[in-house]
C-alpha atoms as a printed R data frame, in Angstrom:
    type eleno elety resid chain resno       x      y        z
1   ATOM     1    CA   GLN     A     1 -11.214 44.957 -194.942
2   ATOM     2    CA   ILE     A     2  -7.900 46.629 -193.258
3   ATOM     3    CA   GLY     A     3  -9.886 47.718 -189.851
4   ATOM     4    CA   LYS     A     4 -10.711 44.645 -189.399
5   ATOM     5    CA   ILE     A     5  -6.558 43.762 -189.409
6   ATOM     6    CA   ILE     A     6  -6.001 46.467 -187.435
7   ATOM     7    CA   PHE     A     7  -8.257 46.879 -184.790
8   ATOM     8    CA   GLU     A     8  -9.600 42.904 -184.713
9   ATOM     9    CA   ASP     A     9  -6.416 40.603 -185.674
10  ATOM    10    CA   ARG     A    10  -4.132 43.285 -184.285
11  ATOM    11    CA   LYS     A    11  -5.653 45.492 -181.558
12  ATOM    12    CA   GLU     A    12  -3.266 48.512 -182.631
13  ATOM    13    CA   SER     A    13  -3.183 51.420 -179.684
14  ATOM    14    CA   ASN     A    14  -1.790 53.600 -182.215
15  ATOM    15    CA   PRO     A    15  -3.949 52.521 -185.501
16  ATOM    16    CA   CYS     A    16  -3.193 55.484 -187.456
17  ATOM    17    CA   SER     A    17   0.034 55.581 -189.365
18  ATOM    18    CA   LEU     A    18   0.059 51.563 -189.811
19  ATOM    19    CA   CYS     A    19  -3.549 52.273 -191.357
20  ATOM    20    CA   ALA     A    20  -2.665 55.280 -194.312
21  ATOM    21    CA   LYS     A    21   0.154 53.019 -194.838
22  ATOM    22    CA   MET     A    22  -1.730 49.991 -195.844
23  ATOM    23    CA   ARG     A    23  -4.230 52.450 -197.640
24  ATOM    24    CA   LYS     A    24  -1.984 54.077 -199.635
25  ATOM    25    CA   GLY     A    25  -0.428 50.491 -200.191
26  ATOM    26    CA   ALA     A    26  -3.882 49.303 -201.373
27  ATOM    27    CA   LEU     A    27  -4.120 52.152 -203.909
28  ATOM    28    CA   ASN     A    28  -0.667 52.073 -204.955
29  ATOM    29    CA   GLU     A    29  -0.931 48.803 -205.785
30  ATOM    30    CA   ALA     A    30  -4.464 49.148 -207.315
31  ATOM    31    CA   VAL     A    31  -2.764 51.804 -209.666
32  ATOM    32    CA   LYS     A    32  -0.045 49.708 -210.658
33  ATOM    33    CA   ALA     A    33  -2.914 46.573 -211.453
34  ATOM    34    CA   LEU     A    34  -4.162 49.672 -214.067
35  ATOM    35    CA   GLY     A    35  -0.840 49.930 -215.864
36  ATOM    36    CA   CYS     A    36  -0.102 53.286 -214.067
37  ATOM    37    CA   ASN     A    37   3.716 54.709 -212.833
38  ATOM    38    CA   LYS     A    38   2.205 57.660 -211.458
39  ATOM    39    CA   VAL     A    39  -0.285 58.252 -209.119
40  ATOM    40    CA   ALA     A    40  -1.558 62.061 -207.085
41  ATOM    41    CA   TYR     A    41  -2.052 62.187 -203.805
42  ATOM    42    CA   ALA     A    42  -4.813 65.098 -202.253
43  ATOM    43    CA   HIS     A    43  -2.247 66.202 -199.680
44  ATOM    44    CA   HIS     A    44  -3.075 70.031 -199.804
45  ATOM    45    CA   LYS     A    45  -1.161 72.698 -197.882
46  ATOM    46    CA   ASP     A    46  -2.861 72.000 -194.419
47  ATOM    47    CA   ASP     A    47  -1.802 68.763 -194.910
48  ATOM    48    CA   VAL     A    48   2.112 69.574 -195.121
49  ATOM    49    CA   ILE     A    49   1.814 71.849 -192.161
50  ATOM    50    CA   GLU     A    50   0.226 69.540 -189.546
51  ATOM    51    CA   THR     A    51   2.416 66.644 -190.733
52  ATOM    52    CA   MET     A    52   5.536 69.269 -189.758
53  ATOM    53    CA   LEU     A    53   3.983 69.693 -186.173
54  ATOM    54    CA   LEU     A    54   3.093 66.436 -186.023
55  ATOM    55    CA   SER     A    55   7.065 65.360 -186.902
56  ATOM    56    CA   LEU     A    56   8.020 68.218 -184.445
57  ATOM    57    CA   ILE     A    57   6.164 67.381 -180.933
58  ATOM    58    CA   PHE     A    58   6.020 63.592 -181.331
59  ATOM    59    CA   GLU     A    59   9.455 62.608 -183.189
60  ATOM    60    CA   GLY     A    60  11.650 65.798 -182.667
61  ATOM    61    CA   ARG     A    61  12.287 66.634 -186.125
62  ATOM    62    CA   PHE     A    62  11.552 69.128 -188.940
63  ATOM    63    CA   HIS     A    63  10.188 66.974 -191.622
64  ATOM    64    CA   THR     A    64   7.195 66.226 -193.525
65  ATOM    65    CA   PHE     A    65   6.391 64.702 -196.737
66  ATOM    66    CA   SER     A    66   7.657 65.874 -199.922
67  ATOM    67    CA   PRO     A    67   6.140 67.221 -203.164
68  ATOM    68    CA   LYS     A    68   7.040 64.077 -205.245
69  ATOM    69    CA   THR     A    69   8.411 60.832 -204.279
70  ATOM    70    CA   TYR     A    70   9.693 57.410 -205.705
71  ATOM    71    CA   LEU     A    71   8.419 54.443 -204.903
72  ATOM    72    CA   ASP     A    72  11.527 52.004 -206.002
73  ATOM    73    CA   ARG     A    73  10.515 48.872 -204.729
74  ATOM    74    CA   MET     A    74   6.445 49.726 -207.056
75  ATOM    75    CA   ASP     A    75   8.436 51.474 -209.462
76  ATOM    76    CA   LEU     A    76   5.817 54.383 -208.841
77  ATOM    77    CA   THR     A    77   6.007 58.465 -208.460
78  ATOM    78    CA   VAL     A    78   3.490 59.429 -206.029
79  ATOM    79    CA   ILE     A    79   2.909 63.625 -207.028
80  ATOM    80    CA   ARG     A    80   0.860 65.709 -204.444
81  ATOM    81    CA   PRO     A    81   0.400 68.696 -207.093
82  ATOM    82    CA   LEU     A    82  -2.401 69.970 -204.107
83  ATOM    83    CA   ILE     A    83   0.476 71.372 -201.454
84  ATOM    84    CA   PHE     A    84  -0.066 74.940 -202.292
85  ATOM    85    CA   VAL     A    85  -3.998 74.760 -202.174
86  ATOM    86    CA   ASP     A    86  -5.671 75.762 -198.722
87  ATOM    87    CA   GLU     A    87  -7.853 72.992 -197.500
88  ATOM    88    CA   SER     A    88 -10.868 75.402 -196.883
89  ATOM    89    CA   ASP     A    89 -10.423 76.035 -201.047
90  ATOM    90    CA   VAL     A    90 -10.235 72.834 -201.194
91  ATOM    91    CA   ILE     A    91 -13.657 71.846 -199.791
92  ATOM    92    CA   GLY     A    92 -15.170 75.165 -201.350
93  ATOM    93    CA   PHE     A    93 -14.572 73.375 -204.561
94  ATOM    94    CA   LYS     A    94 -15.916 69.801 -203.519
95  ATOM    95    CA   ASN     A    95 -18.712 72.235 -202.813
96  ATOM    96    CA   LYS     A    96 -19.242 74.524 -205.413
97  ATOM    97    CA   TYR     A    97 -19.749 71.478 -207.437
98  ATOM    98    CA   ASP     A    98 -21.392 69.084 -205.081
99  ATOM    99    CA   LEU     A    99 -18.847 67.237 -205.505
100 ATOM   100    CA   PRO     A   100 -19.326 63.400 -203.043
101 ATOM   101    CA   VAL     A   101 -16.951 62.977 -200.646
102 ATOM   102    CA   GLN     A   102 -16.614 59.259 -198.839
103 ATOM   103    CA   LYS     A   103 -16.832 59.998 -194.665
104 ATOM   104    CA   SER     A   104 -14.039 57.868 -192.933
105 ATOM   105    CA   PRO     A   105 -15.242 54.418 -191.385
106 ATOM   106    CA   CYS     A   106 -12.095 54.564 -189.115
107 ATOM   107    CA   PRO     A   107 -13.203 54.559 -185.422
108 ATOM   108    CA   ALA     A   108 -11.107 56.465 -184.392
109 ATOM   109    CA   ASP     A   109 -11.555 59.459 -186.652
110 ATOM   110    CA   GLY     A   110 -11.859 62.183 -185.196
111 ATOM   111    CA   TYR     A   111  -9.832 61.929 -182.041
112 ATOM   112    CA   THR     A   112  -6.469 61.305 -184.021
113 ATOM   113    CA   LYS     A   113  -3.075 63.078 -183.587
114 ATOM   114    CA   ARG     A   114  -3.974 64.213 -186.889
115 ATOM   115    CA   GLU     A   115  -6.731 65.427 -185.297
116 ATOM   116    CA   TYR     A   116  -5.244 67.229 -182.488
117 ATOM   117    CA   ALA     A   117  -2.764 68.782 -185.492
118 ATOM   118    CA   LYS     A   118  -5.334 70.108 -187.253
119 ATOM   119    CA   ASN     A   119  -6.889 71.603 -184.373
120 ATOM   120    CA   LEU     A   120  -3.584 72.934 -183.168
121 ATOM   121    CA   LEU     A   121  -2.664 74.629 -186.252
122 ATOM   122    CA   LYS     A   122  -5.735 76.210 -185.931
123 ATOM   123    CA   SER     A   123  -5.710 77.550 -183.098
124 ATOM   124    CA   LEU     A   124  -2.428 78.781 -183.680
125 ATOM   125    CA   ASN     A   125  -3.188 80.541 -186.972
126 ATOM   126    CA   HIS     A   126  -6.281 82.333 -184.771
127 ATOM   127    CA   GLU     A   127  -3.996 83.404 -182.052
128 ATOM   128    CA   HIS     A   128  -1.667 84.608 -184.583
129 ATOM   129    CA   PRO     A   129  -2.683 85.723 -187.943
130 ATOM   130    CA   GLY     A   130  -0.780 84.494 -190.450
131 ATOM   131    CA   ALA     A   131   1.147 81.647 -188.474
132 ATOM   132    CA   LYS     A   132   0.315 79.300 -191.186
133 ATOM   133    CA   GLU     A   133   1.242 80.539 -194.077
134 ATOM   134    CA   ARG     A   134   4.772 81.795 -191.952
135 ATOM   135    CA   MET     A   135   5.307 77.700 -191.276
136 ATOM   136    CA   PHE     A   136   4.415 76.716 -194.474
137 ATOM   137    CA   ARG     A   137   7.091 79.293 -195.591
138 ATOM   138    CA   ALA     A   138   9.492 77.457 -192.873
139 ATOM   139    CA   ILE     A   139   8.832 74.321 -195.144
140 ATOM   140    CA   LEU     A   140   9.857 76.065 -198.216
141 ATOM   141    CA   ASN     A   141  12.872 77.133 -197.004
142 ATOM   142    CA   GLY     A   142  13.730 74.799 -194.044
143 ATOM   143    CA   ASN     A   143  15.791 72.501 -196.863
144 ATOM   144    CA   LEU     A   144  13.905 68.987 -196.648
145 ATOM   145    CA   LYS     A   145  14.656 65.944 -198.114
146 ATOM   146    CA   GLY     A   146  12.654 65.878 -201.938
147 ATOM   147    CA   TRP     A   147  11.382 69.818 -201.660
148 ATOM   148    CA   PRO     A   148  12.959 70.930 -204.989
149 ATOM   149    CA   ILE     A   149  15.766 74.237 -204.042
150 ATOM   150    CA   GLN     A   150  13.319 76.299 -206.484
151 ATOM   151    CA   LEU     A   151  10.287 76.496 -204.516
152 ATOM   152    CA   SER     A   152  12.394 77.348 -201.326
153 ATOM   153    CA   ILE     A   153  12.513 80.936 -203.144
154 ATOM   154    CA   MET     A   154   9.332 80.794 -203.368
155 ATOM   155    CA   ASN     A   155   7.714 84.159 -202.011
156 ATOM   156    CA   THR     A   156   4.179 83.611 -200.101
157 ATOM   157    CA   GLU     A   157   4.110 86.852 -198.260
158 ATOM   158    CA   GLY     A   158   1.241 89.029 -199.666
159 ATOM   159    CA   ASN     A   159  -1.467 87.196 -196.999
160 ATOM   160    CA   GLN     A   160  -3.081 90.420 -195.489
161 ATOM   161    CA   ASN     A   161  -3.466 88.074 -191.856
162 ATOM   162    CA   ASP     A   162   0.476 87.791 -192.163
163 ATOM   163    CA   LYS     A   163   1.397 89.870 -189.626
164 ATOM   164    CA   CYS     A   164   2.485 89.559 -186.173
165 ATOM   165    CA   LYS     A   165   0.561 90.259 -182.909
């Protein structure tokens, strides 16, 4: 239904942002219909960094989503409990426990700015081992709105790949 609105009715040339808002809106409405006041999104560490890269490249600002967000119009709190978990660990967990994953039905899947950021992050971390962890540390230390001060003092060092080339 969302795909029809975006691609057929509105004929969006850059559909990702609107689609994400509509999908989250539908999820949030379902959560509220169940009588809940909190919802957990499955954003992981790579999502945090990819969003920051997209913001830097396409908006010219240092920004990413916060670990916890209160949506006052819906009286709903969004939490992101996986922001310290690497995507590879999420995939490993999924594989270990043979969890089902719904493939994206989006016709643009794999050809998005998000995919570009994912590939860029992978490439940067390959060329400069530890770059991903340093970018995450920059986010933690960046005084971003919605990021608790306690997080900014956390030390994410200790990664054996955290070396400059």
